[in-house]
C-alpha positions as CSV (number, residue, x, y, z in Angstrom):
1,M,229.8,45.9,54.7
2,G,227.3,48.7,54.8
3,P,224.4,49.1,52.3
4,S,226.6,51.1,49.9
5,G,229.3,48.4,49.9
6,T,231.5,50.3,52.3
7,A,233.0,48.7,55.3
8,T,231.3,49.5,58.6
9,S,232.9,49.4,62.1
10,V,231.6,49.0,65.6
11,P,233.0,51.5,68.0
12,A,235.3,50.0,70.7
13,A,235.2,50.8,74.3
14,V,238.1,52.8,75.6
15,D,239.3,51.7,79.1
16,G,236.0,49.9,79.5
17,A,233.9,53.0,79.1
18,P,230.6,52.5,77.3
19,V,230.3,53.9,73.8
20,S,227.3,54.6,71.5
21,D,226.6,52.9,68.3
22,Q,225.4,54.7,65.1
23,H,221.8,54.7,66.5
24,G,222.8,56.3,69.8
25,L,222.4,53.1,71.8
26,T,224.9,52.6,74.6
27,M,227.1,49.6,74.3
28,A,229.3,48.3,77.2
29,N,231.7,45.5,76.5
30,D,229.2,43.9,74.0
31,T,227.1,42.5,76.8
32,V,223.4,43.1,77.5
33,R,222.3,42.7,81.1
34,P,218.9,41.1,81.6
35,S,216.4,43.4,83.4
36,L,213.4,42.8,85.6
37,A,211.5,45.0,83.2
38,D,212.0,42.6,80.3
39,P,209.0,40.7,79.1
40,I,209.0,37.0,80.0
41,A,210.7,35.0,77.3
42,P,208.7,32.4,75.4
43,A,211.2,29.6,76.4
44,I,208.7,28.4,79.0
45,G,206.3,27.4,76.2
46,A,203.2,29.2,74.8
47,P,200.6,27.6,77.2
48,A,202.6,28.6,80.3
49,L,203.2,32.1,78.9
50,R,199.5,32.6,78.1
51,A,198.6,31.4,81.7
52,L,201.0,34.0,83.1
53,R,199.6,36.8,80.9
54,D,196.0,35.8,81.8
55,V,196.7,36.7,85.5
56,G,198.6,39.9,84.5
57,I,202.2,38.6,84.6
58,A,204.1,40.0,81.6
59,T,207.5,40.9,83.1
60,Y,210.0,39.4,85.4
61,A,209.3,42.2,87.9
62,Q,205.7,41.1,88.1
63,L,206.7,37.5,88.4
64,T,208.7,38.3,91.6
65,E,205.4,39.1,93.3
66,W,204.2,35.5,93.0
67,S,205.3,32.5,95.0
68,V,206.0,29.1,93.5
69,D,203.0,27.7,95.4
70,E,200.8,30.3,93.7
71,L,202.3,29.8,90.2
72,I,202.1,26.0,90.3
73,R,198.3,26.3,90.7
74,L,198.0,28.0,87.3
75,H,197.0,25.7,84.4
76,A,200.0,25.0,82.1
77,V,202.6,26.2,84.6
78,G,204.4,23.2,85.7
79,P,207.8,22.2,87.1
80,T,209.6,22.6,83.8
81,A,208.3,26.2,83.2
82,L,209.0,27.1,86.9
83,G,212.6,25.8,86.5
84,I,213.2,27.9,83.4
85,L,211.6,31.0,85.1
86,E,213.7,30.4,88.2
87,E,216.9,30.4,86.1
88,Q,215.8,33.5,84.3
89,L,215.0,35.3,87.5
90,S,218.4,34.3,88.9
91,E,220.1,35.9,85.8
92,R,218.4,39.1,87.0
93,D,219.5,38.6,90.6
94,A,215.9,38.1,91.6
95,S,213.6,35.2,92.8
96,F,210.0,34.2,93.4
97,A,208.1,35.7,96.3
98,P,208.5,33.7,99.5
99,P,205.7,31.2,100.2
100,N,202.6,32.5,102.0
101,S,202.4,31.4,105.6
102,A,198.8,30.8,106.3
């Protein structure tokens, strides 16, 4: 029900075509695709999130510029956080940068 007590409805897609809600936001099949522009989710834990932000990594796009070898050297970024980040990158069809060959 809406604020005035009236029933509200969500527009349905016709033949899979995206529709807009009452705020003009496009909806397509009730799914939101994760984006590389998204800020990194706090699921990795506050210390790891702070460590990433301290070196300028705030989005998944920025994260793809770093290798696992580089990230593991950051204080508070361990195997658990890296596993979560790897899964989140995979959801965005992305991955960490390849290891540096020095």
